[in-house]
CHARMM-style PDB file with segment names, atoms N, HN, CA, C and O in Angstrom:
ATOM      1  N   MET     1      -1.416 -18.697   6.529  1.00  0.00      PROA
ATOM      2  CA  MET     1      -0.981 -16.432   6.867  1.00  0.00      PROA
ATOM      3  C   MET     1      -2.048 -16.387   7.328  1.00  0.00      PROA
ATOM      4  O   MET     1      -1.812 -16.136   8.510  1.00  0.00      PROA
ATOM      5  N   THR     2      -3.668 -16.497   7.159  1.00  0.00      PROA
ATOM      6  HN  THR     2      -3.860 -16.701   6.199  1.00  0.00      PROA
ATOM      7  CA  THR     2      -4.713 -16.095   8.149  1.00  0.00      PROA
ATOM      8  C   THR     2      -4.412 -15.587   9.174  1.00  0.00      PROA
ATOM      9  O   THR     2      -4.679 -14.423   9.471  1.00  0.00      PROA
ATOM     10  N   THR     3      -3.352 -16.990  10.393  1.00  0.00      PROA
ATOM     11  HN  THR     3      -3.135 -17.935  10.151  1.00  0.00      PROA
ATOM     12  CA  THR     3      -3.045 -15.944  11.764  1.00  0.00      PROA
ATOM     13  C   THR     3      -2.307 -14.786  11.968  1.00  0.00      PROA
ATOM     14  O   THR     3      -2.274 -13.961  12.881  1.00  0.00      PROA
ATOM     15  N   GLN     4      -1.645 -14.929  10.773  1.00  0.00      PROA
ATOM     16  HN  GLN     4      -1.672 -15.600  10.032  1.00  0.00      PROA
ATOM     17  CA  GLN     4      -0.998 -13.715  10.910  1.00  0.00      PROA
ATOM     18  C   GLN     4      -0.979 -12.717  10.402  1.00  0.00      PROA
ATOM     19  O   GLN     4       0.099 -12.202  10.105  1.00  0.00      PROA
ATOM     20  N   ALA     5      -1.945 -12.225  10.185  1.00  0.00      PROA
ATOM     21  HN  ALA     5      -2.821 -12.643  10.426  1.00  0.00      PROA
ATOM     22  CA  ALA     5      -3.243 -10.921   9.235  1.00  0.00      PROA
ATOM     23  C   ALA     5      -4.288  -9.881  10.442  1.00  0.00      PROA
ATOM     24  O   ALA     5      -5.163 -10.224  11.237  1.00  0.00      PROA
ATOM     25  N   ALA     6      -3.958  -9.125  10.254  1.00  0.00      PROA
ATOM     26  HN  ALA     6      -3.247  -8.847   9.608  1.00  0.00      PROA
ATOM     27  CA  ALA     6      -3.978  -7.750  10.423  1.00  0.00      PROA
ATOM     28  C   ALA     6      -5.426  -7.487   9.625  1.00  0.00      PROA
ATOM     29  O   ALA     6      -5.459  -8.012   8.512  1.00  0.00      PROA
ATOM     30  N   THR     7      -6.121  -7.063   9.855  1.00  0.00      PROA
ATOM     31  HN  THR     7      -6.094  -6.636  10.759  1.00  0.00      PROA
ATOM     32  CA  THR     7      -7.579  -6.896   9.131  1.00  0.00      PROA
ATOM     33  C   THR     7      -7.312  -5.459   9.229  1.00  0.00      PROA
ATOM     34  O   THR     7      -6.586  -5.007  10.114  1.00  0.00      PROA
ATOM     35  N   VAL     8      -8.125  -4.417   7.965  1.00  0.00      PROA
ATOM     36  HN  VAL     8      -8.715  -4.785   7.246  1.00  0.00      PROA
ATOM     37  CA  VAL     8      -7.764  -2.541   8.517  1.00  0.00      PROA
ATOM     38  C   VAL     8      -8.898  -2.341   7.486  1.00  0.00      PROA
ATOM     39  O   VAL     8      -9.243  -2.754   6.379  1.00  0.00      PROA
ATOM     40  N   ARG     9      -9.235  -1.604   8.316  1.00  0.00      PROA
ATOM     41  HN  ARG     9      -8.955  -1.269   9.215  1.00  0.00      PROA
ATOM     42  CA  ARG     9     -10.735  -1.048   7.171  1.00  0.00      PROA
ATOM     43  C   ARG     9     -10.518   0.348   7.955  1.00  0.00      PROA
ATOM     44  O   ARG     9     -10.573   0.794   9.101  1.00  0.00      PROA
ATOM     45  N   THR    10     -10.223   0.786   6.566  1.00  0.00      PROA
ATOM     46  HN  THR    10     -10.178   0.423   5.635  1.00  0.00      PROA
ATOM     47  CA  THR    10     -10.386   2.063   6.151  1.00  0.00      PROA
ATOM     48  C   THR    10     -11.244   2.055   5.679  1.00  0.00      PROA
ATOM     49  O   THR    10     -12.042   1.207   5.280  1.00  0.00      PROA
ATOM     50  N   ARG    11     -11.092   3.728   5.684  1.00  0.00      PROA
ATOM     51  HN  ARG    11     -10.443   4.416   6.009  1.00  0.00      PROA
ATOM     52  CA  ARG    11     -12.073   5.132   5.126  1.00  0.00      PROA
ATOM     53  C   ARG    11     -11.190   5.796   4.407  1.00  0.00      PROA
ATOM     54  O   ARG    11      -9.980   5.970   4.551  1.00  0.00      PROA
ATOM     55  N   ARG    12     -12.604   6.442   2.934  1.00  0.00      PROA
ATOM     56  HN  ARG    12     -13.587   6.301   2.817  1.00  0.00      PROA
ATOM     57  CA  ARG    12     -11.811   7.612   1.400  1.00  0.00      PROA
ATOM     58  C   ARG    12     -11.327   8.349   2.256  1.00  0.00      PROA
ATOM     59  O   ARG    12     -11.788   8.930   3.238  1.00  0.00      PROA
ATOM     60  N   GLY    13      -9.820   8.233   1.547  1.00  0.00      PROA
ATOM     61  HN  GLY    13      -9.445   7.761   0.749  1.00  0.00      PROA
ATOM     62  CA  GLY    13      -9.305   9.665   2.128  1.00  0.00      PROA
ATOM     63  C   GLY    13      -8.422   9.488   2.676  1.00  0.00      PROA
ATOM     64  O   GLY    13      -7.371  10.091   2.460  1.00  0.00      PROA
ATOM     65  N   GLN    14      -8.625   8.328   3.833  1.00  0.00      PROA
ATOM     66  HN  GLN    14      -9.479   7.838   4.008  1.00  0.00      PROA
ATOM     67  CA  GLN    14      -7.136   7.380   5.044  1.00  0.00      PROA
ATOM     68  C   GLN    14      -6.353   7.183   4.896  1.00  0.00      PROA
ATOM     69  O   GLN    14      -6.511   6.014   4.544  1.00  0.00      PROA
ATOM     70  N   THR    15      -4.535   7.493   4.794  1.00  0.00      PROA
ATOM     71  HN  THR    15      -4.407   8.443   5.080  1.00  0.00      PROA
ATOM     72  CA  THR    15      -3.656   7.116   4.412  1.00  0.00      PROA
ATOM     73  C   THR    15      -3.492   6.007   5.605  1.00  0.00      PROA
ATOM     74  O   THR    15      -3.937   5.978   6.752  1.00  0.00      PROA
ATOM     75  N   ILE    16      -2.526   4.951   4.729  1.00  0.00      PROA
ATOM     76  HN  ILE    16      -2.165   4.974   3.797  1.00  0.00      PROA
ATOM     77  CA  ILE    16      -1.663   4.237   5.762  1.00  0.00      PROA
ATOM     78  C   ILE    16      -0.318   3.951   5.698  1.00  0.00      PROA
ATOM     79  O   ILE    16      -0.008   5.105   5.401  1.00  0.00      PROA
ATOM     80  N   SER    17       0.447   3.538   5.721  1.00  0.00      PROA
ATOM     81  HN  SER    17       0.195   2.601   5.963  1.00  0.00      PROA
ATOM     82  CA  SER    17       2.308   3.473   5.851  1.00  0.00      PROA
ATOM     83  C   SER    17       2.331   2.360   5.339  1.00  0.00      PROA
ATOM     84  O   SER    17       1.562   1.541   5.842  1.00  0.00      PROA
ATOM     85  N   LEU    18       3.175   1.912   4.196  1.00  0.00      PROA
ATOM     86  HN  LEU    18       3.799   2.577   3.787  1.00  0.00      PROA
ATOM     87  CA  LEU    18       3.624   0.933   3.930  1.00  0.00      PROA
ATOM     88  C   LEU    18       4.208   0.595   3.970  1.00  0.00      PROA
ATOM     89  O   LEU    18       4.580  -0.259   3.165  1.00  0.00      PROA
ATOM     90  N   THR    19       5.016   1.108   5.294  1.00  0.00      PROA
ATOM     91  HN  THR    19       4.714   1.802   5.948  1.00  0.00      PROA
ATOM     92  CA  THR    19       6.081   0.057   5.549  1.00  0.00      PROA
ATOM     93  C   THR    19       5.865   0.750   7.574  1.00  0.00      PROA
ATOM     94  O   THR    19       5.864   1.895   8.027  1.00  0.00      PROA
ATOM     95  N   LEU    20       5.652  -1.217   8.542  1.00  0.00      PROA
ATOM     96  HN  LEU    20       5.653  -2.147   8.173  1.00  0.00      PROA
ATOM     97  CA  LEU    20       5.859  -0.719   9.699  1.00  0.00      PROA
ATOM     98  C   LEU    20       7.131  -1.473  10.905  1.00  0.00      PROA
ATOM     99  O   LEU    20       7.495  -2.497  11.483  1.00  0.00      PROA
ATOM    100  N   ASP    21       7.341  -0.240  10.716  1.00  0.00      PROA
ATOM    101  HN  ASP    21       7.045   0.592  10.247  1.00  0.00      PROA
ATOM    102  CA  ASP    21       8.349  -0.741  11.804  1.00  0.00      PROA
ATOM    103  C   ASP    21       9.825  -1.038  11.069  1.00  0.00      PROA
ATOM    104  O   ASP    21      10.843  -1.103  11.757  1.00  0.00      PROA
ATOM    105  N   GLY    22       9.853  -1.181   9.879  1.00  0.00      PROA
ATOM    106  HN  GLY    22       9.025  -1.128   9.320  1.00  0.00      PROA
ATOM    107  CA  GLY    22      11.471  -1.238   9.334  1.00  0.00      PROA
ATOM    108  C   GLY    22      10.621  -2.905   8.738  1.00  0.00      PROA
ATOM    109  O   GLY    22      10.902  -2.850   7.541  1.00  0.00      PROA
ATOM    110  N   SER    23       9.995  -3.926   8.879  1.00  0.00      PROA
ATOM    111  HN  SER    23       9.767  -3.971   9.852  1.00  0.00      PROA
ATOM    112  CA  SER    23       9.329  -5.124   8.640  1.00  0.00      PROA
ATOM    113  C   SER    23       8.774  -5.130   6.984  1.00  0.00      PROA
ATOM    114  O   SER    23       8.454  -4.341   6.094  1.00  0.00      PROA
ATOM    115  N   GLU    24       8.894  -6.469   7.226  1.00  0.00      PROA
ATOM    116  HN  GLU    24       9.155  -7.109   7.949  1.00  0.00      PROA
ATOM    117  CA  GLU    24       7.429  -6.053   5.632  1.00  0.00      PROA
ATOM    118  C   GLU    24       5.831  -6.063   5.915  1.00  0.00      PROA
ATOM    119  O   GLU    24       5.010  -6.026   6.831  1.00  0.00      PROA
ATOM    120  N   ALA    25       5.922  -6.120   4.831  1.00  0.00      PROA
ATOM    121  HN  ALA    25       6.589  -6.150   4.087  1.00  0.00      PROA
ATOM    122  CA  ALA    25       4.012  -5.647   5.780  1.00  0.00      PROA
ATOM    123  C   ALA    25       3.208  -6.569   3.655  1.00  0.00      PROA
ATOM    124  O   ALA    25       3.769  -6.409   2.571  1.00  0.00      PROA
ATOM    125  N   LEU    26       2.214  -7.180   3.848  1.00  0.00      PROA
ATOM    126  HN  LEU    26       1.759  -7.310   4.729  1.00  0.00      PROA
ATOM    127  CA  LEU    26       1.668  -7.534   2.164  1.00  0.00      PROA
ATOM    128  C   LEU    26       0.335  -6.823   1.834  1.00  0.00      PROA
ATOM    129  O   LEU    26      -0.611  -7.584   2.037  1.00  0.00      PROA
ATOM    130  N   TYR    27       0.140  -6.184   1.600  1.00  0.00      PROA
ATOM    131  HN  TYR    27       0.909  -5.566   1.434  1.00  0.00      PROA
ATOM    132  CA  TYR    27      -1.558  -5.551   1.792  1.00  0.00      PROA
ATOM    133  C   TYR    27      -2.204  -6.733   0.596  1.00  0.00      PROA
ATOM    134  O   TYR    27      -1.718  -7.337  -0.360  1.00  0.00      PROA
ATOM    135  N   PHE    28      -3.280  -6.681   1.118  1.00  0.00      PROA
ATOM    136  HN  PHE    28      -3.675  -6.191   1.895  1.00  0.00      PROA
ATOM    137  CA  PHE    28      -3.972  -7.327  -0.286  1.00  0.00      PROA
ATOM    138  C   PHE    28      -6.200  -6.479  -0.186  1.00  0.00      PROA
ATOM    139  O   PHE    28      -7.173  -6.416   0.565  1.00  0.00      PROA
ATOM    140  N   VAL    29      -5.860  -6.195  -1.153  1.00  0.00      PROA
ATOM    141  HN  VAL    29      -5.069  -6.247  -1.763  1.00  0.00      PROA
ATOM    142  CA  VAL    29      -7.265  -5.934  -1.494  1.00  0.00      PROA
ATOM    143  C   VAL    29      -8.360  -6.099  -1.421  1.00  0.00      PROA
ATOM    144  O   VAL    29      -8.854  -5.962  -2.540  1.00  0.00      PROA
ATOM    145  N   ARG    30      -9.323  -6.412  -0.442  1.00  0.00      PROA
ATOM    146  HN  ARG    30      -8.921  -6.523   0.467  1.00  0.00      PROA
ATOM    147  CA  ARG    30     -10.578  -6.681  -0.660  1.00  0.00      PROA
ATOM    148  C   ARG    30     -12.399  -6.387  -1.660  1.00  0.00      PROA
ATOM    149  O   ARG    30     -13.310  -7.058  -2.145  1.00  0.00      PROA
ATOM    150  N   SER    31     -12.027  -5.038  -1.480  1.00  0.00      PROA
ATOM    151  HN  SER    31     -11.287  -4.493  -1.085  1.00  0.00      PROA
ATOM    152  CA  SER    31     -12.940  -4.336  -1.887  1.00  0.00      PROA
ATOM    153  C   SER    31     -12.170  -2.806  -1.747  1.00  0.00      PROA
ATOM    154  O   SER    31     -11.252  -2.527  -0.976  1.00  0.00      PROA
ATOM    155  N   GLY    32     -12.896  -1.833  -2.824  1.00  0.00      PROA
ATOM    156  HN  GLY    32     -13.642  -2.060  -3.451  1.00  0.00      PROA
ATOM    157  CA  GLY    32     -13.183  -1.063  -3.098  1.00  0.00      PROA
ATOM    158  C   GLY    32     -11.647  -0.951  -3.836  1.00  0.00      PROA
ATOM    159  O   GLY    32     -11.286  -2.001  -4.368  1.00  0.00      PROA
ATOM    160  N   VAL    33     -10.688   0.215  -3.931  1.00  0.00      PROA
ATOM    161  HN  VAL    33     -10.981   1.068  -3.499  1.00  0.00      PROA
ATOM    162  CA  VAL    33      -9.541   0.699  -4.610  1.00  0.00      PROA
ATOM    163  C   VAL    33      -8.544   1.160  -3.826  1.00  0.00      PROA
ATOM    164  O   VAL    33      -9.113   2.250  -3.779  1.00  0.00      PROA
ATOM    165  N   LEU    34      -7.446   1.362  -3.073  1.00  0.00      PROA
ATOM    166  HN  LEU    34      -6.984   0.476  -3.111  1.00  0.00      PROA
ATOM    167  CA  LEU    34      -6.337   1.908  -2.669  1.00  0.00      PROA
ATOM    168  C   LEU    34      -5.193   2.250  -3.876  1.00  0.00      PROA
ATOM    169  O   LEU    34      -4.666   1.594  -4.774  1.00  0.00      PROA
ATOM    170  N   MET    35      -5.102   3.716  -3.367  1.00  0.00      PROA
ATOM    171  HN  MET    35      -5.531   4.250  -2.638  1.00  0.00      PROA
ATOM    172  CA  MET    35      -4.374   4.366  -4.475  1.00  0.00      PROA
ATOM    173  C   MET    35      -2.931   5.162  -3.765  1.00  0.00      PROA
ATOM    174  O   MET    35      -2.727   6.025  -2.911  1.00  0.00      PROA
ATOM    175  N   VAL    36      -2.327   4.528  -4.440  1.00  0.00      PROA
ATOM    176  HN  VAL    36      -2.493   3.826  -5.133  1.00  0.00      PROA
ATOM    177  CA  VAL    36      -0.361   4.657  -3.805  1.00  0.00      PROA
ATOM    178  C   VAL    36       0.192   6.010  -4.280  1.00  0.00      PROA
ATOM    179  O   VAL    36       0.273   6.500  -5.407  1.00  0.00      PROA
ATOM    180  N   ASP    37       0.546   6.457  -3.070  1.00  0.00      PROA
ATOM    181  HN  ASP    37       0.480   6.059  -2.155  1.00  0.00      PROA
ATOM    182  CA  ASP    37       1.238   7.682  -3.795  1.00  0.00      PROA
ATOM    183  C   ASP    37       2.583   8.456  -3.139  1.00  0.00      PROA
ATOM    184  O   ASP    37       2.673   8.456  -1.912  1.00  0.00      PROA
ATOM    185  N   VAL    38       3.766   9.202  -4.041  1.00  0.00      PROA
ATOM    186  HN  VAL    38       3.693   9.202  -5.039  1.00  0.00      PROA
ATOM    187  CA  VAL    38       4.739   9.644  -3.365  1.00  0.00      PROA
ATOM    188  C   VAL    38       4.574  10.755  -2.922  1.00  0.00      PROA
ATOM    189  O   VAL    38       4.170  11.568  -3.754  1.00  0.00      PROA
ATOM    190  N   THR    39       4.808  11.299  -1.426  1.00  0.00      PROA
ATOM    191  HN  THR    39       5.136  10.639  -0.751  1.00  0.00      PROA
ATOM    192  CA  THR    39       4.957  12.622  -1.389  1.00  0.00      PROA
ATOM    193  C   THR    39       6.580  12.611  -2.381  1.00  0.00      PROA
ATOM    194  O   THR    39       7.480  11.771  -2.383  1.00  0.00      PROA
ATOM    195  N   LEU    40       6.387  14.404  -3.438  1.00  0.00      PROA
ATOM    196  HN  LEU    40       5.656  15.087  -3.436  1.00  0.00      PROA
ATOM    197  CA  LEU    40       7.741  15.219  -4.253  1.00  0.00      PROA
ATOM    198  C   LEU    40       8.331  16.577  -2.722  1.00  0.00      PROA
ATOM    199  O   LEU    40       7.835  17.144  -1.748  1.00  0.00      PROA
ATOM    200  N   PRO    41       9.372  16.496  -3.299  1.00  0.00      PROA
ATOM    201  CA  PRO    41       9.814  17.576  -2.649  1.00  0.00      PROA
ATOM    202  C   PRO    41       9.058  18.644  -2.902  1.00  0.00      PROA
ATOM    203  O   PRO    41       8.740  18.713  -4.089  1.00  0.00      PROA
ATOM    204  N   ASP    42       8.592  19.631  -2.126  1.00  0.00      PROA
ATOM    205  HN  ASP    42       8.851  19.576  -1.162  1.00  0.00      PROA
ATOM    206  CA  ASP    42       7.649  20.766  -1.937  1.00  0.00      PROA
ATOM    207  C   ASP    42       6.487  20.659  -1.495  1.00  0.00      PROA
ATOM    208  O   ASP    42       5.728  21.627  -1.535  1.00  0.00      PROA
ATOM    209  N   ASP    43       6.037  19.251  -0.889  1.00  0.00      PROA
ATOM    210  HN  ASP    43       6.654  18.465  -0.856  1.00  0.00      PROA
ATOM    211  CA  ASP    43       4.734  18.533  -0.756  1.00  0.00      PROA
ATOM    212  C   ASP    43       4.254  18.558  -2.194  1.00  0.00      PROA
ATOM    213  O   ASP    43       3.067  18.865  -2.298  1.00  0.00      PROA
ATOM    214  N   LEU    44       4.981  18.275  -3.484  1.00  0.00      PROA
ATOM    215  HN  LEU    44       5.945  18.026  -3.399  1.00  0.00      PROA
ATOM    216  CA  LEU    44       3.301  17.753  -4.149  1.00  0.00      PROA
ATOM    217  C   LEU    44       3.392  16.045  -3.920  1.00  0.00      PROA
ATOM    218  O   LEU    44       4.061  15.401  -3.113  1.00  0.00      PROA
ATOM    219  N   ARG    45       2.339  15.555  -5.080  1.00  0.00      PROA
ATOM    220  HN  ARG    45       1.795  16.079  -5.736  1.00  0.00      PROA
ATOM    221  CA  ARG    45       2.048  14.137  -4.731  1.00  0.00      PROA
ATOM    222  C   ARG    45       1.744  13.556  -5.842  1.00  0.00      PROA
ATOM    223  O   ARG    45       1.227  14.126  -6.803  1.00  0.00      PROA
ATOM    224  N   GLN    46       2.130  12.054  -5.763  1.00  0.00      PROA
ATOM    225  HN  GLN    46       2.550  11.591  -4.982  1.00  0.00      PROA
ATOM    226  CA  GLN    46       2.236  11.685  -7.544  1.00  0.00      PROA
ATOM    227  C   GLN    46       2.479  10.873  -7.185  1.00  0.00      PROA
ATOM    228  O   GLN    46       3.495  10.469  -6.621  1.00  0.00      PROA
ATOM    229  N   VAL    47       0.569   9.984  -7.727  1.00  0.00      PROA
ATOM    230  HN  VAL    47      -0.257  10.313  -8.186  1.00  0.00      PROA
ATOM    231  CA  VAL    47       0.111   8.448  -7.886  1.00  0.00      PROA
ATOM    232  C   VAL    47       1.122   8.344  -8.693  1.00  0.00      PROA
ATOM    233  O   VAL    47       1.592   9.154  -9.493  1.00  0.00      PROA
ATOM    234  N   VAL    48       1.733   6.170  -8.134  1.00  0.00      PROA
ATOM    235  HN  VAL    48       1.351   5.513  -7.484  1.00  0.00      PROA
ATOM    236  CA  VAL    48       2.068   5.614  -9.012  1.00  0.00      PROA
ATOM    237  C   VAL    48       1.783   4.288  -9.261  1.00  0.00      PROA
ATOM    238  O   VAL    48       2.533   3.488  -9.821  1.00  0.00      PROA
ATOM    239  N   GLY    49      -0.264   3.898  -8.464  1.00  0.00      PROA
ATOM    240  HN  GLY    49      -0.874   4.547  -8.010  1.00  0.00      PROA
ATOM    241  CA  GLY    49      -0.445   3.485  -8.747  1.00  0.00      PROA
ATOM    242  C   GLY    49      -1.715   3.246  -8.506  1.00  0.00      PROA
ATOM    243  O   GLY    49      -2.070   4.311  -8.002  1.00  0.00      PROA
ATOM    244  N   LEU    50      -3.230   2.119  -8.544  1.00  0.00      PROA
ATOM    245  HN  LEU    50      -2.941   1.253  -8.954  1.00  0.00      PROA
ATOM    246  CA  LEU    50      -3.908   1.940  -7.979  1.00  0.00      PROA
ATOM    247  C   LEU    50      -4.210   0.130  -8.038  1.00  0.00      PROA
ATOM    248  O   LEU    50      -3.966  -0.684  -8.929  1.00  0.00      PROA
ATOM    249  N   LEU    51      -5.106  -0.103  -6.096  1.00  0.00      PROA
ATOM    250  HN  LEU    51      -5.304   0.558  -5.372  1.00  0.00      PROA
ATOM    251  CA  LEU    51      -4.200  -1.118  -6.553  1.00  0.00      PROA
ATOM    252  C   LEU    51      -6.253  -1.782  -6.297  1.00  0.00      PROA
ATOM    253  O   LEU    51      -6.935  -1.289  -5.399  1.00  0.00      PROA
ATOM    254  N   TYR    52      -6.690  -2.611  -7.026  1.00  0.00      PROA
ATOM    255  HN  TYR    52      -6.136  -3.012  -7.756  1.00  0.00      PROA
ATOM    256  CA  TYR    52      -7.733  -3.110  -7.134  1.00  0.00      PROA
ATOM    257  C   TYR    52      -8.530  -3.904  -6.806  1.00  0.00      PROA
ATOM    258  O   TYR    52      -8.277  -4.684  -7.724  1.00  0.00      PROA
ATOM    259  N   PRO    53      -9.446  -4.485  -6.166  1.00  0.00      PROA
ATOM    260  CA  PRO    53     -10.039  -5.681  -5.616  1.00  0.00      PROA
ATOM    261  C   PRO    53      -8.924  -7.028  -6.024  1.00  0.00      PROA
ATOM    262  O   PRO    53      -8.630  -7.098  -7.217  1.00  0.00      PROA
ATOM    263  N   ALA    54      -8.106  -8.423  -4.773  1.00  0.00      PROA
ATOM    264  HN  ALA    54      -8.345  -8.366  -3.804  1.00  0.00      PROA
ATOM    265  CA  ALA    54      -8.269  -8.639  -5.208  1.00  0.00      PROA
ATOM    266  C   ALA    54      -6.476  -8.822  -5.646  1.00  0.00      PROA
ATOM    267  O   ALA    54      -5.841  -9.855  -5.863  1.00  0.00      PROA
ATOM    268  N   THR    55      -6.091  -7.580  -5.659  1.00  0.00      PROA
ATOM    269  HN  THR    55      -6.607  -6.741  -5.483  1.00  0.00      PROA
ATOM    270  CA  THR    55      -4.500  -7.096  -6.506  1.00  0.00      PROA
ATOM    271  C   THR    55      -3.293  -7.207  -4.740  1.00  0.00      PROA
ATOM    272  O   THR    55      -3.822  -6.597  -3.810  1.00  0.00      PROA
ATOM    273  N   CYS    56      -2.272  -7.704  -4.470  1.00  0.00      PROA
ATOM    274  HN  CYS    56      -1.842  -8.199  -5.225  1.00  0.00      PROA
ATOM    275  CA  CYS    56      -2.022  -7.877  -3.852  1.00  0.00      PROA
ATOM    276  C   CYS    56      -0.736  -6.418  -3.647  1.00  0.00      PROA
ATOM    277  O   CYS    56      -0.655  -5.721  -4.659  1.00  0.00      PROA
ATOM    278  N   CYS    57      -0.001  -6.076  -2.697  1.00  0.00      PROA
ATOM    279  HN  CYS    57      -0.067  -6.642  -1.875  1.00  0.00      PROA
ATOM    280  CA  CYS    57       1.909  -5.022  -2.826  1.00  0.00      PROA
ATOM    281  C   CYS    57       1.670  -5.871  -1.984  1.00  0.00      PROA
ATOM    282  O   CYS    57       0.741  -6.513  -1.494  1.00  0.00      PROA
ATOM    283  N   VAL    58       3.453  -5.625  -1.890  1.00  0.00      PROA
ATOM    284  HN  VAL    58       4.208  -5.103  -2.287  1.00  0.00      PROA
ATOM    285  CA  VAL    58       4.043  -5.848  -1.219  1.00  0.00      PROA
ATOM    286  C   VAL    58       4.985  -5.437  -0.891  1.00  0.00      PROA
ATOM    287  O   VAL    58       5.869  -6.243  -1.178  1.00  0.00      PROA
ATOM    288  N   PRO    59       5.693  -3.879  -0.021  1.00  0.00      PROA
ATOM    289  CA  PRO    59       6.495  -2.858  -0.522  1.00  0.00      PROA
ATOM    290  C   PRO    59       7.809  -3.108   0.361  1.00  0.00      PROA
ATOM    291  O   PRO    59       7.678  -4.294   0.664  1.00  0.00      PROA
ATOM    292  N   ALA    60       8.973  -2.673   0.930  1.00  0.00      PROA
ATOM    293  HN  ALA    60       9.080  -1.710   0.684  1.00  0.00      PROA
ATOM    294  CA  ALA    60      10.183  -3.319   1.496  1.00  0.00      PROA
ATOM    295  C   ALA    60      10.404  -1.729   1.518  1.00  0.00      PROA
ATOM    296  O   ALA    60      10.398  -0.695   0.850  1.00  0.00      PROA
ATOM    297  N   SER    61      10.683  -2.523   3.275  1.00  0.00      PROA
ATOM    298  HN  SER    61      10.688  -3.363   3.818  1.00  0.00      PROA
ATOM    299  CA  SER    61      11.091  -0.992   3.723  1.00  0.00      PROA
ATOM    300  C   SER    61      12.388  -0.526   3.729  1.00  0.00      PROA
ATOM    301  O   SER    61      13.447  -1.122   3.927  1.00  0.00      PROA
ATOM    302  N   ARG    62      12.138   0.661   3.475  1.00  0.00      PROA
ATOM    303  HN  ARG    62      11.278   1.144   3.314  1.00  0.00      PROA
ATOM    304  CA  ARG    62      12.684   2.319   3.254  1.00  0.00      PROA
ATOM    305  C   ARG    62      13.442   1.632   1.392  1.00  0.00      PROA
ATOM    306  O   ARG    62      14.600   1.663   0.975  1.00  0.00      PROA
ATOM    307  N   ARG    63      12.313   1.161   0.812  1.00  0.00      PROA
ATOM    308  HN  ARG    63      11.373   1.136   1.151  1.00  0.00      PROA
ATOM    309  CA  ARG    63      11.895   1.550  -0.456  1.00  0.00      PROA
ATOM    310  C   ARG    63      12.249   3.149  -1.107  1.00  0.00      PROA
ATOM    311  O   ARG    63      11.815   4.160  -0.555  1.00  0.00      PROA
ATOM    312  N   ARG    64      13.028   3.190  -2.253  1.00  0.00      PROA
ATOM    313  HN  ARG    64      13.381   2.369  -2.701  1.00  0.00      PROA
ATOM    314  CA  ARG    64      13.359   4.943  -2.490  1.00  0.00      PROA
ATOM    315  C   ARG    64      11.935   4.515  -3.487  1.00  0.00      PROA
ATOM    316  O   ARG    64      10.989   5.295  -3.377  1.00  0.00      PROA
ATOM    317  N   THR    65      11.775   3.453  -4.336  1.00  0.00      PROA
ATOM    318  HN  THR    65      12.543   2.819  -4.426  1.00  0.00      PROA
ATOM    319  CA  THR    65      10.904   3.562  -5.545  1.00  0.00      PROA
ATOM    320  C   THR    65       9.432   3.000  -4.952  1.00  0.00      PROA
ATOM    321  O   THR    65       9.128   2.772  -3.781  1.00  0.00      PROA
ATOM    322  N   PRO    66       8.744   2.880  -5.994  1.00  0.00      PROA
ATOM    323  CA  PRO    66       7.587   2.320  -5.788  1.00  0.00      PROA
ATOM    324  C   PRO    66       7.913   1.028  -5.751  1.00  0.00      PROA
ATOM    325  O   PRO    66       8.855   0.439  -6.281  1.00  0.00      PROA
ATOM    326  N   PRO    67       6.408   0.361  -4.581  1.00  0.00      PROA
ATOM    327  CA  PRO    67       6.461  -0.962  -4.290  1.00  0.00      PROA
ATOM    328  C   PRO    67       6.354  -1.718  -5.684  1.00  0.00      PROA
ATOM    329  O   PRO    67       6.601  -1.107  -6.724  1.00  0.00      PROA
ATOM    330  N   PRO    68       5.866  -3.470  -5.690  1.00  0.00      PROA
ATOM    331  CA  PRO    68       5.414  -4.028  -7.048  1.00  0.00      PROA
ATOM    332  C   PRO    68       4.913  -4.407  -6.558  1.00  0.00      PROA
ATOM    333  O   PRO    68       4.982  -4.845  -5.409  1.00  0.00      PROA
ATOM    334  N   ILE    69       3.929  -4.350  -7.581  1.00  0.00      PROA
ATOM    335  HN  ILE    69       3.873  -3.995  -8.514  1.00  0.00      PROA
ATOM    336  CA  ILE    69       2.481  -4.250  -7.710  1.00  0.00      PROA
ATOM    337  C   ILE    69       2.100  -6.019  -8.101  1.00  0.00      PROA
ATOM    338  O   ILE    69       2.870  -6.588  -8.875  1.00  0.00      PROA
ATOM    339  N   PHE    70       0.954  -6.765  -7.549  1.00  0.00      PROA
ATOM    340  HN  PHE    70       0.328  -6.303  -6.921  1.00  0.00      PROA
ATOM    341  CA  PHE    70       1.148  -8.274  -7.948  1.00  0.00      PROA
ATOM    342  C   PHE    70      -0.785  -8.115  -8.520  1.00  0.00      PROA
ATOM    343  O   PHE    70      -1.773  -7.492  -8.130  1.00  0.00      PROA
ATOM    344  N   ARG    71      -0.433  -9.166  -9.702  1.00  0.00      PROA
ATOM    345  HN  ARG    71       0.370  -9.672 -10.019  1.00  0.00      PROA
ATOM    346  CA  ARG    71      -2.274  -8.818  -9.881  1.00  0.00      PROA
ATOM    347  C   ARG    71      -2.905 -10.324  -9.675  1.00  0.00      PROA
ATOM    348  O   ARG    71      -2.859 -10.768 -10.823  1.00  0.00      PROA
ATOM    349  N   ARG    72      -3.344 -11.122  -9.030  1.00  0.00      PROA
ATOM    350  HN  ARG    72      -3.382 -10.761  -8.099  1.00  0.00      PROA
ATOM    351  CA  ARG    72      -3.851 -11.911  -9.073  1.00  0.00      PROA
ATOM    352  C   ARG    72      -5.028 -12.614  -9.590  1.00  0.00      PROA
ATOM    353  OT1 ARG    72      -5.227 -13.790  -9.286  1.00  0.00      PROA
TER     354      ARG     72
END
């Protein structure tokens, strides 16, 4: 899997997309905390999960519900 992996270094407050052109992706948190949120009507934001180190997140493309979160 590491041959197909891309390391993404983020900064505090940086936004990343959980889908990539409709394809599947796996996010593995190596350090820090990743907050998963959704935007609601009227631009309200709701936190649906916190991902800590050694946590994997497998979002589905075009999903309307929060992505499943797996703890290793």
